[in-house]
Steps between C-alpha positions, in 0.01 A plus 500: 500500500382458858287211614352506850224244502230371269189308604340199340145396593324177410188316617607173339585265790709266284715786374536626860624157603764502223617851592528392864727215388697749291554718808657208687699317233571769233398236242163349413347285226140571404248441221546736204163674552607628844839611369327681217262671741796605715706627205214717369481703819626859477736463799671189360540663159662802664744289701596294195555807284713678762796265478472333162869402472532355853144397597394456860179328398513218245193334350568199276269254326554132424263417215579129502406442866244784518658661805621852561788599725528825693825594671597813688850610591609630838468881471127460423295439814132409525296582813138405568232719658164317488426439131755760387861424413757776493811466285805702598876494457703463820 
């Protein structure tokens, strides 16, 4: 299965800020509603289903502290073009 690049577009400024932090640190904590919005996107679903046994994108939820954690591993790269984010494997 080949994977060149997939785009993700959002107008939500808070979600953009969290994705910008994810691009720099490969790890970000965010409120569950933003993580849920991110996980429902078609691109994110496709990336998560591609490598189910060794995931490059991990979304976890802490119900006690009401925080969600998103982590990406090294082969997955995020690039920003305006309001669009492109996900690709290096």
